C-alpha positions as CSV (number, residue, x, y, z in Angstrom):
1,M,103.4,115.1,79.3
2,T,100.9,117.7,78.2
3,R,97.2,117.1,78.0
4,N,97.3,117.3,74.2
5,S,100.0,114.7,74.0
6,I,98.0,112.4,76.3
7,S,94.9,112.8,74.1
8,L,96.9,112.1,71.0
9,T,98.3,108.9,72.6
10,R,94.8,107.8,73.5
11,I,93.5,108.4,70.0
12,L,96.4,106.5,68.5
13,T,95.8,103.6,70.9
14,V,92.1,103.5,70.1
15,L,92.9,103.5,66.3
16,V,95.4,100.6,66.7
17,L,92.9,98.6,68.8
18,L,90.2,99.2,66.2
19,V,92.5,98.1,63.3
20,F,93.6,95.0,65.3
21,S,90.1,94.1,66.3
22,G,89.0,94.4,62.6
23,H,91.9,92.2,61.6
24,V,90.9,89.6,64.2
25,A,87.3,89.7,63.0
26,K,88.4,89.2,59.4
27,A,90.7,86.3,60.4
28,V,87.9,84.6,62.4
29,L,85.5,85.0,59.5
30,H,88.1,83.7,57.0
31,Y,88.6,80.6,59.2
32,F,84.8,79.8,59.6
33,F,84.2,80.5,55.9
34,N,86.7,77.9,54.8
35,T,85.8,75.2,57.3
36,A,82.7,73.1,57.8
37,N,81.5,70.1,59.8
38,L,83.0,66.8,58.8
39,A,81.0,65.2,55.9
40,P,82.1,61.5,55.9
41,A,81.0,61.0,52.3
42,M,80.5,63.8,49.7
43,I,79.7,62.5,46.2
44,E,78.7,64.5,43.2
45,D,78.0,63.0,39.7
46,F,76.8,66.3,38.1
47,D,73.7,64.7,36.8
48,G,71.4,67.5,38.0
49,R,69.5,69.9,35.9
50,D,71.6,73.0,36.6
51,L,74.4,74.3,38.8
52,D,72.0,75.0,41.6
53,D,71.5,71.2,42.0
54,L,75.2,70.6,43.0
55,N,76.0,69.3,46.5
56,P,75.7,72.3,48.9
57,R,79.3,71.6,50.0
58,I,80.6,72.6,46.6
59,G,81.5,76.3,46.2
60,K,81.7,78.0,42.8
61,Q,84.3,80.4,41.6
62,F,83.3,81.5,38.1
63,C,83.2,84.9,36.5
64,C,80.9,84.3,33.5
65,T,78.2,82.1,32.0
66,H,80.7,80.3,29.8
67,S,82.8,79.4,32.8
68,A,80.8,76.4,33.9
69,Q,77.9,74.5,32.4
70,L,76.4,71.0,32.8
71,V,76.6,69.0,29.6
72,D,75.4,65.6,28.3
73,L,78.1,63.0,28.1
74,E,76.8,61.2,25.0
75,A,79.3,63.0,22.8
76,Y,82.1,61.8,25.1
77,G,81.3,58.2,25.1
78,G,79.4,58.1,28.4
79,D,76.0,58.5,30.1
80,G,74.7,61.2,32.4
81,R,76.2,64.6,32.6
82,A,79.4,66.4,33.5
83,L,80.6,69.8,34.4
84,A,82.2,71.7,31.5
85,I,84.7,74.3,32.6
86,E,86.1,77.0,30.3
87,L,88.7,79.7,31.1
88,R,89.5,82.5,28.7
89,P,92.6,84.7,29.1
90,D,90.4,87.9,29.0
91,D,88.0,86.6,31.7
92,S,87.5,88.8,34.7
93,D,89.5,87.9,37.8
94,V,87.9,85.8,40.4
95,K,89.4,85.9,43.9
96,G,92.3,88.0,42.5
97,S,93.3,85.7,39.6
98,K,92.3,83.9,36.4
99,R,90.3,80.9,37.4
100,A,87.1,78.8,36.9
101,E,87.0,76.3,39.7
102,I,84.8,74.5,42.1
103,R,85.9,74.0,45.7
104,L,85.1,72.0,48.9
105,P,85.4,73.1,52.5
106,A,88.6,72.5,54.4
107,S,89.6,68.9,55.0
108,H,90.7,67.5,58.4
109,F,94.1,66.7,59.8
110,N,95.4,63.2,60.7
111,K,92.4,61.4,59.1
112,P,92.8,59.2,55.9
113,V,90.7,60.9,53.3
114,W,90.0,59.7,49.7
115,Y,89.5,62.1,46.8
116,H,88.3,60.9,43.4
117,I,87.7,62.8,40.2
118,R,87.4,62.1,36.5
119,L,88.8,64.6,34.1
120,F,88.4,65.0,30.3
121,K,91.0,67.5,29.0
122,K,89.9,68.8,25.7
123,Q,92.5,69.1,22.8
124,A,94.7,72.2,23.2
125,D,98.2,73.3,22.4
126,P,100.8,72.9,25.1
127,S,100.7,75.7,27.6
128,P,103.9,77.8,28.1
129,V,102.7,78.6,31.6
130,P,101.4,76.2,34.3
131,V,97.7,75.4,34.2
132,T,96.4,74.0,37.5
133,L,93.7,71.4,37.1
134,L,93.5,70.2,40.8
135,Q,94.8,71.9,43.8
136,W,94.5,71.5,47.6
137,H,94.7,75.1,48.8
138,A,96.0,75.9,52.2
139,V,93.9,78.0,54.7
140,P,96.4,80.6,55.8
141,D,96.3,81.7,59.5
142,K,95.2,85.3,58.9
143,I,95.4,86.0,62.6
144,L,99.2,85.4,62.2
145,L,99.2,87.7,59.1
146,E,99.9,84.7,56.8
147,G,99.2,85.2,53.1
148,N,98.5,82.6,50.4
149,R,101.3,80.2,49.7
150,A,102.0,77.6,47.1
151,P,99.3,74.8,47.3
152,P,100.3,71.9,49.5
153,L,99.3,69.5,46.7
154,R,98.4,70.2,43.1
155,L,98.0,68.6,39.6
156,V,99.4,70.9,37.0
157,E,99.5,70.8,33.2
158,Y,102.7,72.4,31.8
159,E,103.9,72.2,28.3
160,D,103.6,68.5,27.4
161,E,103.5,67.1,30.9
162,N,101.2,66.6,33.9
163,V,103.0,67.3,37.2
164,I,102.0,66.5,40.8
165,A,103.7,68.9,43.2
166,L,103.9,69.0,47.0
167,N,104.7,71.9,49.4
168,W,104.8,71.8,53.2
169,D,106.0,73.8,56.2
170,T,106.3,72.8,59.8
171,A,106.8,76.3,61.2
172,P,103.8,77.8,63.1
173,R,103.9,80.8,60.7
174,S,104.9,80.3,57.1
175,F,107.2,82.9,55.6
176,D,108.0,83.3,51.9
177,R,111.7,84.2,52.2
178,F,113.1,82.5,55.2
179,D,112.6,79.7,57.8
180,L,111.9,80.3,61.5
181,F,111.3,77.6,64.1
182,G,110.5,75.0,61.5
183,K,111.3,73.3,58.2
184,K,109.7,73.5,54.8
185,S,110.1,71.7,51.5
186,G,108.8,71.6,48.0
187,Q,109.1,68.7,45.6
188,I,107.8,67.0,42.5
189,L,106.0,63.7,43.4
190,W,105.3,62.6,39.8
191,Q,105.4,63.8,36.2
192,G,104.2,62.2,33.0
193,P,102.8,63.0,29.6
194,R,99.6,65.0,29.5
195,T,96.5,63.2,28.3
196,Q,94.1,64.9,25.9
197,D,90.6,64.0,24.5
198,A,90.4,61.0,26.8
199,W,88.9,60.5,30.3
200,Q,91.4,60.2,33.2
201,S,90.5,58.8,36.6
202,W,92.4,60.2,39.5
203,V,92.4,58.9,43.1
204,F,94.2,60.6,45.9
205,R,94.5,59.0,49.4
206,V,95.8,61.6,51.7
207,V,96.6,62.0,55.4
208,W,97.1,65.8,56.0
209,S,99.8,66.2,58.6
210,V,102.8,68.4,59.4
211,T,104.6,65.3,60.8
212,E,106.1,62.1,59.4
213,Q,102.6,60.6,59.8
214,G,101.5,62.3,56.6
215,R,100.8,60.2,53.5
216,I,99.9,60.7,49.8
217,T,99.1,57.9,47.5
218,V,97.9,58.6,44.0
219,W,96.4,56.4,41.3
220,K,96.0,57.5,37.7
221,D,93.6,55.2,35.7
222,G,94.1,52.5,38.3
223,E,97.9,52.6,38.3
224,R,99.6,53.7,41.5
225,I,102.0,56.6,40.6
226,V,102.8,58.2,44.0
227,N,103.4,56.6,47.4
228,Y,104.8,59.3,49.6
229,T,105.2,59.4,53.4
230,G,106.1,62.6,55.3
231,P,104.7,66.1,56.0
232,T,101.9,67.0,53.6
233,A,100.6,70.4,54.8
234,Y,101.4,73.7,56.3
235,N,101.2,74.2,60.1
236,D,97.8,75.9,59.9
237,L,94.6,75.8,62.1
238,A,92.7,74.2,59.2
239,A,93.7,71.5,56.7
240,P,93.8,72.1,53.0
241,Y,90.6,72.2,50.8
242,M,90.2,70.7,47.4
243,K,89.6,72.8,44.2
244,A,89.1,71.5,40.7
245,G,88.8,73.3,37.4
246,I,91.2,75.6,35.5
247,Y,93.5,78.1,37.2
248,V,96.1,80.1,35.3
249,P,97.5,82.8,37.6
250,R,100.2,83.9,35.1
251,W,97.4,85.1,32.8
252,K,97.3,88.2,35.0
253,D,100.3,89.3,33.0
254,P,98.9,90.8,29.8
255,E,102.0,89.7,27.8
256,L,101.5,86.1,28.8
257,A,97.7,86.2,28.2
258,A,98.0,87.9,24.8
259,G,97.2,85.3,22.1
260,A,96.6,82.5,24.6
261,A,93.7,80.1,23.6
262,P,90.9,79.3,26.0
263,R,91.4,76.1,28.1
264,R,88.5,73.6,28.5
265,L,88.0,70.7,30.9
266,L,85.2,68.3,31.8
267,I,84.8,67.2,35.4
268,D,82.7,64.2,36.6
269,D,82.3,61.8,39.5
270,I,84.0,63.8,42.3
271,W,84.1,62.5,45.8
272,E,85.7,63.1,49.2
273,I,85.3,60.2,51.6
274,Y,86.6,59.5,55.1
275,P,86.2,55.7,55.3
276,A,86.7,55.5,59.1
277,E,83.7,57.8,59.7
278,A,81.6,57.1,56.6
279,G,80.7,53.4,57.2
280,A,77.4,52.6,55.5
281,D,77.4,56.1,53.8
282,I,80.0,54.7,51.3
283,P,78.2,53.4,48.2
284,P,78.6,49.6,47.9
285,E,80.3,50.0,44.5
286,L,83.0,52.1,46.1
287,Q,83.5,50.1,49.3
288,G,85.4,47.3,47.4
289,L,87.5,49.8,45.5
290,I,88.5,51.7,48.6
291,S,89.4,48.5,50.5
292,E,91.5,47.2,47.6
293,M,93.4,50.5,47.1
294,D,93.8,51.0,50.8
295,H,95.5,47.6,51.0
296,A,97.8,48.6,48.1
297,A,98.6,51.9,49.7
298,Q,100.0,50.1,52.8
299,E,102.3,47.9,50.8
């Protein structure tokens, strides 16, 4: 082998190492950005003066001033304030898509966690494309070159229905087109008529797991509508994280966005609670509710 060929080999080796090290660094940053220390009880009622007053665990993914505002609830039959979300089809992309959402850090595997949220969906024509109102987004293992996949759990408005969908994969690395060393599934957990111009109360009790120990129980306005046992997540380093707002990825297609009307949503009283760890941090008015629903979930 000539000296020139040896030098070229060394240069290529260094370049490959630099690219790989850069990928590893991005993967590590991606992991730490999406995770945070366990917060046994995170509760936000949106009664602050402005968006800067929100709980520091809440991240914001908005493009514009109209995307999110705090509004008084007097006109909606309530007290206090709520977060008003608006997404227009011509909004600038946020994180590569059409969205106006808030998000929490990643959850934790194998721990019962309770999510609550109140939604007021403003009057709008049925959407010919799915509109995501709640989603629990997976944290892809970038170090394994994983990309984004369908959310493990989401609440979608589509035409005249609301739909709760589940996706999971037990393989160490999730592939879009084939299975390797694992098993994956997607299914509809519930569907029902969409509700407009009225408050909806949603409670999700979840155990994130890639085993049969996973659990999802859902109540809509106090009525249990889902009671699922089985895998609930992808086989990732970090568990899914909650997002709430309006997300319409298909509006990236100009033909689908053309002529579409803005979508509007009010969000209030959002919480994420780990009862086993929270203890006295759970407000007294929620302790009885969680105890009652937890008993119902075990039935």
